[in-house]
C-alpha positions as CSV (number, residue, x, y, z in Angstrom):
1,X,18.2,-19.6,4.4
2,X,15.0,-17.5,2.6
3,X,15.8,-18.7,-0.2
4,X,15.6,-22.5,0.4
5,X,12.8,-21.7,3.5
6,X,10.0,-20.7,0.5
7,X,11.5,-22.9,-2.1
8,X,10.6,-25.4,0.7
9,X,7.1,-24.6,1.7
10,X,6.1,-25.4,-2.2
11,X,7.4,-28.3,-2.3
12,X,6.1,-29.9,0.6
13,X,2.8,-29.2,-0.4
14,X,1.6,-32.6,-1.9
15,X,-0.8,-31.4,-4.7
16,X,-0.4,-29.4,-7.1
17,X,-3.2,-26.6,-7.1
18,X,-1.9,-26.0,-2.9
19,X,1.8,-26.3,-4.9
20,X,0.0,-23.4,-7.5
21,X,-1.8,-21.6,-4.5
22,X,2.0,-21.4,-2.4
23,X,3.8,-19.8,-5.8
24,X,0.8,-17.6,-6.0
25,X,1.4,-16.3,-2.7
26,X,4.8,-15.9,-2.6
27,X,4.3,-13.8,-6.6
28,X,2.0,-11.8,-4.2
29,X,4.9,-11.4,-1.9
30,X,6.7,-9.6,-4.2
31,X,4.7,-7.6,-5.4
32,X,4.5,-6.6,-1.6
33,X,8.5,-6.2,-1.7
34,X,8.4,-4.0,-4.8
35,X,6.1,-1.3,-3.4
36,X,8.1,-1.5,0.2
37,X,11.9,-1.5,-2.2
38,X,12.7,-3.8,0.0
39,X,15.3,-5.6,-3.3
40,X,16.8,-7.9,-1.3
41,X,13.6,-10.2,0.0
42,X,12.5,-9.3,-3.3
43,X,15.2,-11.2,-4.6
44,X,15.5,-14.1,-2.3
45,X,12.1,-15.2,-2.7
46,X,12.8,-14.9,-7.5
47,X,16.1,-16.8,-6.8
48,X,13.1,-19.4,-5.1
49,X,10.9,-19.8,-7.4
50,X,13.4,-19.5,-10.6
51,X,15.0,-22.3,-8.5
52,X,16.0,-25.4,-11.0
53,X,13.6,-27.5,-8.2
54,X,11.0,-25.2,-8.7
55,X,11.2,-24.0,-12.2
56,X,10.5,-27.7,-13.5
57,X,7.6,-28.2,-12.7
58,X,4.5,-27.4,-14.5
59,X,2.8,-24.6,-13.6
60,X,-0.8,-22.8,-14.7
61,X,0.2,-19.8,-17.4
62,X,-0.6,-16.9,-15.1
63,X,2.1,-17.7,-12.5
64,X,4.5,-18.5,-15.0
65,X,3.7,-15.6,-16.6
66,X,3.5,-13.1,-13.6
67,X,7.2,-14.8,-12.8
68,X,8.7,-13.8,-15.5
69,X,7.6,-10.2,-15.3
70,X,9.3,-10.3,-12.4
71,X,11.6,-11.6,-13.3
72,X,12.7,-9.1,-15.6
73,X,14.7,-6.1,-12.8
74,X,17.4,-8.8,-12.0
75,X,18.0,-9.3,-15.9
76,X,21.5,-9.4,-15.9
77,X,22.2,-7.8,-19.6
78,X,23.7,-4.5,-18.9
79,X,25.0,-5.3,-15.9
80,X,22.1,-5.6,-14.1
81,X,20.6,-2.4,-16.4
82,X,16.7,-2.6,-15.4
83,X,17.8,-2.8,-11.0
84,X,20.8,-0.3,-11.7
85,X,17.5,2.4,-12.6
86,X,14.8,1.0,-10.5
87,X,17.7,1.6,-7.4
88,X,18.1,5.3,-8.0
89,X,15.2,6.0,-8.8
90,X,13.9,4.8,-6.2
91,X,13.2,7.2,-2.8
92,X,13.9,6.0,0.8
93,X,13.1,3.9,2.9
94,X,15.1,0.7,0.6
95,X,16.8,-2.4,1.4
96,X,19.1,-2.4,-1.8
97,X,20.0,-5.8,-2.7
98,X,23.3,-7.1,-1.1
99,X,24.5,-9.3,-4.3
100,X,25.3,-6.7,-6.6
101,X,26.6,-4.0,-3.4
102,X,29.2,-7.6,-2.9
103,X,29.9,-7.8,-6.4
104,X,30.3,-3.8,-7.1
105,X,32.8,-3.5,-4.4
106,X,34.4,-7.1,-5.2
107,X,35.1,-5.9,-9.2
108,X,36.4,-2.5,-7.9
109,X,38.8,-4.3,-4.8
110,X,40.6,-6.4,-7.9
111,X,40.5,-5.0,-10.8
112,X,41.8,-1.6,-9.1
113,X,45.4,-1.3,-7.2
114,X,45.8,0.4,-3.4
115,X,48.7,1.9,-4.4
116,X,50.0,3.3,-7.7
117,X,53.9,2.2,-9.0
118,X,55.2,5.1,-7.5
119,X,53.7,4.4,-4.4
120,X,50.5,6.3,-4.3
121,X,47.2,6.1,-2.0
122,X,45.0,5.5,-5.4
123,X,42.0,7.5,-3.4
124,X,40.3,6.8,-7.3
125,X,40.0,3.5,-5.5
126,X,38.9,4.2,-2.4
127,X,36.2,7.1,-3.5
128,X,34.8,4.8,-5.6
129,X,34.2,2.3,-2.7
130,X,33.2,5.2,-0.6
131,X,30.5,6.7,-3.6
132,X,28.6,2.5,-3.9
133,X,28.9,2.2,0.3
134,X,27.9,6.0,0.7
135,X,24.8,5.2,-1.5
136,X,22.8,2.6,0.4
137,X,23.8,5.1,3.6
138,X,21.2,7.3,1.8
139,X,18.4,4.1,2.3
140,X,19.1,3.8,6.2
141,X,15.5,4.8,7.8
142,X,12.4,2.9,8.5
143,X,9.8,1.7,8.0
144,X,7.9,2.1,10.9
145,X,6.4,-1.2,11.7
146,X,5.3,-2.6,14.6
147,X,6.6,-6.0,15.0
148,X,4.4,-9.1,15.1
149,X,4.9,-11.5,17.2
150,X,2.8,-14.5,15.4
151,X,4.7,-13.2,12.0
152,X,7.7,-13.4,13.2
153,X,6.9,-16.9,15.0
154,X,5.5,-18.4,11.9
155,X,8.7,-17.3,10.1
156,X,11.2,-18.8,12.9
157,X,14.1,-17.0,11.4
158,X,13.5,-18.9,8.5
159,X,15.7,-22.4,10.0
160,X,12.4,-24.5,9.4
161,X,13.6,-25.4,5.8
162,X,14.6,-28.7,2.8
163,X,18.2,-29.4,2.1
164,X,19.4,-29.5,-1.9
165,X,18.6,-32.8,-2.2
166,X,15.7,-33.2,-0.4
167,X,14.5,-31.0,-2.9
168,X,15.1,-32.4,-6.0
169,X,14.0,-35.7,-4.8
170,X,10.8,-34.1,-4.1
171,X,10.3,-32.5,-7.2
172,X,11.7,-35.2,-8.8
173,X,9.0,-37.7,-7.1
174,X,6.2,-34.6,-8.5
175,X,7.9,-35.5,-12.6
176,X,10.3,-38.0,-12.3
177,X,12.9,-36.7,-15.2
178,X,11.6,-37.8,-18.5
179,X,8.9,-35.3,-18.8
180,X,6.7,-38.0,-17.2
181,X,4.2,-36.6,-14.6
182,X,3.5,-38.0,-11.2
183,X,-0.4,-39.3,-11.2
184,X,-1.8,-37.4,-8.1
185,X,-4.4,-38.5,-5.8
């Protein structure tokens, strides 16, 4: 939902300068999220701004360079080495990226039998699963932030967003297929 919400906030702006400004704000938010070790929200916003309906539009060189730099954290080469290194070097509090945790658990579950042919339990598999979950538990810590009702109301649990089809329609109205940019008034 957060990714759709972010894309909606960018594309709902009719003026290109306003879209640029919103994209810039999301880039700043991502930098703060990284400082707070909130990898999950960081990557939700990154997936929003790196989505096809957003990426295909024209952006300032500064914003494109910032996005390229911020994208390096989740480079999928070498099994997400940059992210895994950053996570290993992180002290609590931290919110890890749930997608990679689930991916790792899935690979362990699918790639290893529950029992060996002789009927014995595969404790190595269980140990690998435990280590992933135990490592995540070490990050459980309170940030100490106080709830701000105005901010919570603004986000509205990320319920106010456009569907994928609407996002594409808006994106294509801004920049029709074939590359010709719509003339903005």
